ROSE-23048 format. One record per residue (C-alpha): residue number from 1; x, y, z. Coordinates in pm, 1 decimal. Example, Ala and Ser with C-alpha at 12.3 -4.5 7.8 and 13.67 -1.06 7.14 Angstrom:
BEGIN
GUPA   i        X        Y        Z
GUPA   1   1230.0   -450.0    780.0
GUPA   2   1367.0   -106.0    714.0
***
This chain:
BEGIN
GUPA   i        X        Y        Z
GUPA   1      0.0      0.0      0.0
GUPA   2    275.0    246.3     95.7
GUPA   3    462.2    165.1   -224.9
GUPA   4    148.9    228.9   -431.0
GUPA   5     85.5    565.0   -264.9
GUPA   6    446.4    667.8   -316.9
GUPA   7    430.1    580.7   -687.6
GUPA   8    105.9    774.7   -727.0
GUPA   9    247.6   1076.4   -547.0
GUPA  10    560.0   1081.1   -763.3
GUPA  11    347.2   1062.5  -1076.7
GUPA  12    148.8   1370.2   -976.8
GUPA  13    464.2   1555.1   -880.8
GUPA  14    617.1   1480.0  -1220.8
GUPA  15    310.6   1599.0  -1410.9
GUPA  16    269.8   1924.7  -1224.5
GUPA  17    639.6   2005.3  -1212.6
GUPA  18    655.1   1968.2  -1590.8
GUPA  19    357.1   2200.9  -1636.4
GUPA  20    500.5   2464.2  -1406.2
GUPA  21    776.1   2555.4  -1656.9
GUPA  22   1013.2   2689.1  -1398.3
GUPA  23   1368.9   2600.0  -1317.3
GUPA  24   1603.5   2603.5  -1019.2
GUPA  25   1966.1   2718.2  -1011.7
GUPA  26   2209.0   2637.6   -731.4
GUPA  27   2515.3   2863.6   -717.8
GUPA  28   2802.6   2772.2   -485.9
GUPA  29   3165.0   2873.4   -441.2
GUPA  30   3425.7   2602.1   -482.4
GUPA  31   3665.3   2756.3   -229.4
GUPA  32   3408.4   2865.7     28.2
GUPA  33   3398.1   3237.4    -57.4
GUPA  34   3081.6   3406.5     69.3
GUPA  35   2879.9   3611.4   -178.3
GUPA  36   2548.8   3778.9   -261.4
GUPA  37   2357.1   3711.9   -582.6
GUPA  38   2198.6   3999.4   -776.9
GUPA  39   1959.3   3872.3  -1043.9
GUPA  40   1833.5   4112.6  -1311.0
GUPA  41   1924.2   4396.9  -1076.2
GUPA  42   1740.6   4248.4   -776.4
GUPA  43   1948.3   4132.4   -473.4
GUPA  44   1850.1   3780.2   -370.5
GUPA  45   2019.4   3672.5    -46.3
GUPA  46   2056.5   3952.1    208.3
GUPA  47   2317.5   3766.0    411.5
GUPA  48   2628.8   3657.7    216.8
GUPA  49   2665.6   3280.7    197.8
GUPA  50   2854.3   3008.3     11.5
GUPA  51   2551.8   2833.9   -142.7
GUPA  52   2236.2   2995.0   -288.8
GUPA  53   1940.0   2801.7   -429.0
GUPA  54   1729.8   3013.7   -667.7
GUPA  55   1383.9   2867.3   -731.3
GUPA  56   1080.3   2965.5   -940.5
GUPA  57   1295.9   3091.0  -1230.1
GUPA  58   1061.1   3117.6  -1529.5
GUPA  59   1298.9   3253.1  -1796.3
GUPA  60   1588.7   3080.0  -1970.7
GUPA  61   1834.9   3368.0  -1925.8
GUPA  62   1908.6   3612.1  -1645.6
GUPA  63   2172.3   3878.5  -1599.3
GUPA  64   2352.2   3783.9  -1277.9
GUPA  65   2603.9   3968.8  -1064.9
GUPA  66   2789.2   3790.2   -786.8
GUPA  67   2914.1   4028.7   -519.0
GUPA  68   3183.5   3865.7   -308.1
GUPA  69   3226.8   3963.2     56.1
GUPA  70   3601.2   3982.0     -4.3
GUPA  71   3652.3   4332.6   -145.7
GUPA  72   3969.4   4222.0   -324.9
GUPA  73   3756.4   3993.5   -544.2
GUPA  74   3477.2   4245.1   -598.3
GUPA  75   3169.6   4183.6   -816.2
GUPA  76   3163.3   3948.8  -1114.6
GUPA  77   2912.4   3949.4  -1403.3
GUPA  78   2762.0   3634.8  -1553.8
GUPA  79   2481.0   3528.2  -1783.1
GUPA  80   2277.1   3269.8  -1591.5
GUPA  81   2130.1   3000.1  -1818.0
GUPA  82   1825.4   2825.6  -1665.7
GUPA  83   1694.4   2487.1  -1776.8
GUPA  84   1316.1   2498.1  -1734.2
GUPA  85   1185.2   2187.2  -1559.7
GUPA  86   1527.2   2108.1  -1416.3
GUPA  87   1755.3   2196.0  -1127.6
GUPA  88   2106.1   2303.3  -1228.8
GUPA  89   2403.2   2317.1   -994.2
GUPA  90   2681.6   2557.8  -1092.7
GUPA  91   3005.7   2644.7   -922.8
GUPA  92   3195.3   2971.7   -901.3
GUPA  93   3539.8   2862.1  -1018.0
GUPA  94   3849.3   3073.9   -964.8
GUPA  95   4071.6   3059.7  -1273.0
GUPA  96   4450.2   3083.1  -1273.3
GUPA  97   4446.7   3453.9  -1349.8
GUPA  98   4221.9   3522.3  -1050.1
GUPA  99   3906.3   3579.0  -1253.6
GUPA 100   3595.1   3365.5  -1205.8
GUPA 101   3384.6   3148.9  -1435.0
GUPA 102   3045.7   2984.6  -1380.7
GUPA 103   3086.7   2608.7  -1426.4
GUPA 104   2805.0   2361.8  -1488.8
GUPA 105   2825.0   2079.7  -1233.0
GUPA 106   2501.9   1880.2  -1266.0
GUPA 107   2142.6   1891.3  -1389.3
GUPA 108   1846.6   1699.7  -1242.6
GUPA 109   1473.0   1702.7  -1328.9
GUPA 110   1281.0   1901.8  -1066.4
GUPA 111   1066.7   1599.0   -983.8
GUPA 112   1382.4   1407.7   -884.2
GUPA 113   1577.5   1693.3   -726.8
GUPA 114   1667.3   1657.7   -357.3
GUPA 115   1505.3   1891.2   -102.7
GUPA 116   1677.7   2205.1     19.5
GUPA 117   1977.2   2114.1    231.3
GUPA 118   2029.5   2227.6    589.2
GUPA 119   2196.5   2568.5    595.2
GUPA 120   2142.0   2627.7    222.7
GUPA 121   2000.0   2971.6    142.4
GUPA 122   1688.5   2934.5    -73.2
GUPA 123   1531.2   3227.3   -256.5
GUPA 124   1203.3   3202.5   -448.3
GUPA 125   1248.9   3446.4   -735.4
GUPA 126    963.7   3682.8   -823.4
GUPA 127    695.2   3561.3   -580.4
GUPA 128    746.0   3760.2   -259.9
GUPA 129   1010.0   3963.0   -446.7
GUPA 130   1222.9   4015.2   -140.5
GUPA 131   1541.7   4207.4   -162.9
GUPA 132   1693.4   3960.2     71.1
GUPA 133   1635.2   3590.6     92.2
GUPA 134   1505.4   3300.0    289.4
GUPA 135   1702.1   3035.3    470.8
GUPA 136   1532.8   2699.1    483.4
GUPA 137   1605.8   2464.0    771.9
GUPA 138   1481.0   2106.6    764.0
GUPA 139   1404.8   1897.9   1072.4
GUPA 140   1256.4   1549.0   1100.7
GUPA 141   1027.2   1410.3   1372.7
GUPA 142    938.6   1043.1   1403.1
GUPA 143    625.6    922.9   1589.1
GUPA 144    556.0    557.7   1664.4
GUPA 145    204.2    433.3   1745.8
GUPA 146     44.8     91.3   1788.3
GUPA 147   -306.9    -37.5   1741.9
GUPA 148   -596.1    146.8   1578.7
GUPA 149   -771.8    103.3   1248.2
GUPA 150   -909.9    291.5    955.4
GUPA 151  -1282.6    222.2    956.3
GUPA 152  -1351.0    367.7    614.2
GUPA 153  -1070.4    196.8    426.2
GUPA 154   -989.0    519.9    246.8
GUPA 155   -683.7    740.4    227.1
GUPA 156   -683.3   1111.9    140.4
GUPA 157   -363.9   1295.0     51.3
GUPA 158   -288.2   1658.7    -28.7
GUPA 159     14.2   1829.0   -172.5
GUPA 160    120.5   2158.5   -321.5
GUPA 161    345.3   2177.8   -627.2
GUPA 162    476.3   2518.8   -728.0
GUPA 163    173.6   2688.3   -576.9
GUPA 164    -85.0   2449.0   -729.6
GUPA 165   -290.9   2237.0   -492.3
GUPA 166   -328.8   1870.6   -575.3
GUPA 167   -563.0   1632.9   -396.0
GUPA 168   -535.0   1254.7   -412.7
GUPA 169   -799.1   1015.1   -282.6
GUPA 170   -752.5    638.8   -269.7
GUPA 171  -1056.2    430.1   -168.3
GUPA 172  -1132.9     68.4   -106.4
GUPA 173   -801.6    -15.5     52.7
GUPA 174   -783.4   -240.1    358.1
GUPA 175   -593.4    -38.9    618.0
GUPA 176   -681.5   -252.8    917.9
GUPA 177   -402.8   -230.2   1176.1
GUPA 178   -576.1   -334.1   1499.4
GUPA 179   -287.6   -548.2   1616.6
GUPA 180     11.6   -383.3   1454.2
GUPA 181    224.4    -75.8   1507.5
GUPA 182    304.7    202.7   1266.1
GUPA 183    574.9    463.0   1241.5
GUPA 184    511.0    808.1   1098.5
GUPA 185    791.3   1040.8    997.6
GUPA 186    710.5   1407.9    964.9
GUPA 187    946.1   1650.7    794.2
GUPA 188    907.8   2013.2    893.1
GUPA 189   1052.1   2291.9    680.7
GUPA 190   1097.7   2624.7    854.4
GUPA 191   1164.2   2924.6    634.3
GUPA 192   1287.9   3250.9    775.8
GUPA 193   1307.5   3554.7    553.2
GUPA 194   1439.7   3905.8    570.2
GUPA 195   1481.0   4199.9    338.7
GUPA 196   1308.7   4506.6    205.8
GUPA 197    973.0   4489.4     30.6
GUPA 198    792.5   4736.4   -185.0
GUPA 199    528.8   4867.0     53.1
GUPA 200    341.2   5038.2   -231.0
GUPA 201    235.1   4703.0   -377.9
GUPA 202    117.0   4505.5    -73.6
GUPA 203    469.4   4393.7      3.5
GUPA 204    531.1   4265.4   -349.9
GUPA 205    745.4   4392.2   -633.9
GUPA 206    690.4   4340.4  -1002.2
GUPA 207    983.5   4125.3  -1115.9
GUPA 208   1209.2   4289.2  -1375.3
GUPA 209   1178.4   4176.7  -1738.8
GUPA 210   1362.9   3859.4  -1829.1
GUPA 211   1559.7   4037.3  -2101.9
GUPA 212   1642.8   4377.5  -2246.5
GUPA 213   1385.6   4534.9  -2479.2
GUPA 214   1567.4   4684.1  -2776.1
GUPA 215   1362.1   4961.7  -2939.8
GUPA 216   1239.2   4854.5  -3284.4
GUPA 217   1372.5   4498.0  -3256.3
GUPA 218   1141.8   4195.9  -3228.9
GUPA 219   1365.9   3918.3  -3360.5
GUPA 220   1537.4   3624.5  -3187.3
GUPA 221   1768.8   3693.7  -2894.1
GUPA 222   2077.1   3503.1  -2792.0
GUPA 223   2140.5   3647.6  -2444.4
GUPA 224   1940.7   3864.9  -2202.7
GUPA 225   2119.0   4193.2  -2123.9
GUPA 226   2387.7   4352.4  -2347.0
GUPA 227   2678.1   4541.5  -2193.2
GUPA 228   2604.2   4907.6  -2127.5
GUPA 229   2808.7   5171.7  -2306.6
GUPA 230   3043.0   5238.5  -2014.8
GUPA 231   3123.9   4869.8  -1967.2
GUPA 232   3168.6   4817.6  -2340.6
GUPA 233   3400.7   5115.0  -2384.2
GUPA 234   3616.4   4980.3  -2103.8
GUPA 235   3622.0   4638.7  -2273.6
GUPA 236   3721.4   4792.2  -2608.0
GUPA 237   4005.4   4980.5  -2441.6
GUPA 238   4136.9   4657.8  -2291.3
GUPA 239   4133.7   4486.6  -2629.8
GUPA 240   4292.3   4782.8  -2810.5
GUPA 241   4574.2   4799.5  -2557.0
GUPA 242   4721.4   4475.9  -2692.3
GUPA 243   4978.5   4501.9  -2969.4
GUPA 244   4935.0   4163.4  -3133.3
GUPA 245   4628.4   4024.4  -3311.6
GUPA 246   4638.7   3699.2  -3114.7
GUPA 247   4651.6   3883.8  -2782.6
GUPA 248   4357.5   4101.3  -2883.9
GUPA 249   4154.8   3791.9  -2969.2
GUPA 250   4237.8   3629.5  -2634.0
GUPA 251   4122.1   3935.2  -2438.7
GUPA 252   3810.4   3975.4  -2654.3
GUPA 253   3704.6   3615.8  -2592.0
GUPA 254   3769.9   3651.1  -2218.2
GUPA 255   3545.8   3957.2  -2201.2
GUPA 256   3247.9   3833.9  -2399.6
GUPA 257   3268.6   3485.7  -2251.3
GUPA 258   3081.7   3618.1  -1946.9
GUPA 259   2891.4   3903.8  -2110.4
GUPA 260   2631.4   3981.5  -2376.0
GUPA 261   2679.7   4210.2  -2678.2
GUPA 262   2463.5   4372.6  -2941.3
GUPA 263   2545.3   4324.3  -3310.8
GUPA 264   2672.9   4680.9  -3333.0
GUPA 265   2908.5   4611.0  -3041.8
GUPA 266   3031.4   4291.3  -3209.5
GUPA 267   3103.8   4493.5  -3523.1
GUPA 268   3299.0   4754.6  -3326.2
GUPA 269   3520.7   4482.8  -3180.1
GUPA 270   3569.7   4324.2  -3523.2
GUPA 271   3702.3   4655.3  -3655.6
GUPA 272   3974.3   4646.0  -3389.2
GUPA 273   4133.5   4354.5  -3574.1
GUPA 274   4357.5   4398.7  -3877.7
GUPA 275   4318.0   4063.2  -4052.0
GUPA 276   4012.7   3928.2  -4230.3
GUPA 277   4055.4   3580.6  -4079.1
GUPA 278   4061.7   3719.3  -3725.0
GUPA 279   3747.5   3922.8  -3788.2
GUPA 280   3571.7   3611.7  -3916.6
GUPA 281   3683.1   3397.8  -3621.3
GUPA 282   3560.4   3656.8  -3375.1
GUPA 283   3225.4   3696.6  -3552.6
GUPA 284   3171.1   3320.2  -3524.7
GUPA 285   3269.3   3311.1  -3158.1
GUPA 286   3054.0   3611.6  -3068.1
GUPA 287   2738.5   3461.2  -3224.2
GUPA 288   2670.6   3267.7  -2904.1
GUPA 289   2695.5   3585.3  -2694.5
GUPA 290   2488.7   3828.0  -2903.7
GUPA 291   2150.8   3975.2  -2808.9
GUPA 292   1992.9   4071.9  -3143.2
GUPA 293   2074.0   3766.8  -3353.7
GUPA 294   1836.5   3883.5  -3625.3
GUPA 295   2070.6   4174.8  -3698.0
GUPA 296   2378.6   3960.8  -3753.4
GUPA 297   2369.2   4032.9  -4126.9
GUPA 298   2484.9   4386.1  -4040.9
GUPA 299   2832.1   4246.3  -3972.0
GUPA 300   2881.2   4184.1  -4345.9
GUPA 301   3005.3   4542.8  -4392.8
GUPA 302   3303.7   4467.2  -4169.3
GUPA 303   3441.4   4215.6  -4420.5
GUPA 304   3647.9   4283.9  -4730.5
GUPA 305   3587.4   3954.7  -4912.0
GUPA 306   3254.0   3796.2  -5004.4
GUPA 307   3397.0   3454.4  -4915.2
GUPA 308   3408.6   3564.2  -4549.6
GUPA 309   3039.9   3660.1  -4563.9
GUPA 310   2953.6   3320.2  -4712.6
GUPA 311   3159.6   3142.5  -4447.8
GUPA 312   2985.9   3330.6  -4164.8
GUPA 313   2640.9   3260.9  -4313.2
GUPA 314   2715.9   2888.6  -4327.0
GUPA 315   2827.9   2899.1  -3964.0
GUPA 316   2508.3   3077.5  -3857.8
GUPA 317   2289.1   2829.1  -4046.5
GUPA 318   2457.4   2538.0  -3869.2
GUPA 319   2419.8   2702.4  -3525.0
GUPA 320   2068.0   2842.4  -3541.8
GUPA 321   1869.3   2780.7  -3223.8
***
C-alpha cells in the first residue's frame, strides 16, 4: 500500500512540475567564498553565503552579478542560463588569473531533485520579491504508534506543487491495523526571511523583465542583457591595448565569454582587428553571446571579401537555435 501511494504521489509531482515551466539554479563557491547574488538587478540573499538556491525561475536567461564579501575579489558578471523543468548546480570557479567562471556541475529534473539542504540559502524568485532571501532549515520528527484502524478503508492525501494544490484520494483499501504498530515520519521545513519589500504594492514587487527590450527589434535573442556603453568602452580599451592580433583575440574572448553584446558592439570589436581571418573567427565566436541575432547580417560590412560573408552565413545556419 505504501509503495502504491508513493508511486502515485511521484506521478502527480512529475506531471505538475513539468507544467510549471520553472527551473532552479544552485550557485556555490568552490573555495568557500561568501557572496550575494543579484539577479536582473534584484538582490537575492541579504546575508552573504557560500551556497544559494534560486527557485521559481521562469525565464531561460538572467543577468547575474555575484558580489563577493572579499573586497579584493569584488563583483563578477555572468549570464545565468536556466533549464526549465530542471535543477542546475553551478560552481563559481576561480581561474589561474584570478578571474571567475560559472561552471556547470550537474542537472536533475525538478521531480527528482533533492530537497533544500540544511543551511542552504533558498530564494524564491519573483513571488514575494524580497530584496533579501530565505534560509530553509529542515528537521525530522518520528512518531511511533500501535493499534488502531481505519474504519472507512480510504486514504486522502494533499500536496502543493509550485503553488498548485493537488488532492489525491484512494478508496477501497484495507488499512486494518488493529494489532500492529506504525511509524510516521514528519518533515518540517521552517523558512525565515528578511529583506526590504515594496510597501506600495502590498509587500510585493513586479519582477524585472527577463531580457532587455531593444527599441524597434522583435527578432530572436541570444542572451538577455547587453553590456552598457560604459562597460563596453572599457572592454574595447582593454582589447585595443594589446599590440598583437592573437593577444587582442584572447582578451576579446575573455570579455564576452561572461557578457552579452549587441550586433553593433560585435562589429565595433571586429574593426579592432587587422586581418580578415581574425574578424571572421571573432564573428563566429561572438554569435553565441549576441543579443539581437536577427541583426547579424549587419556584420557583413566589416568584411572585405565575399567569401568571409559566405563562411559566416554557413556557420550561422549550422548554429541556429
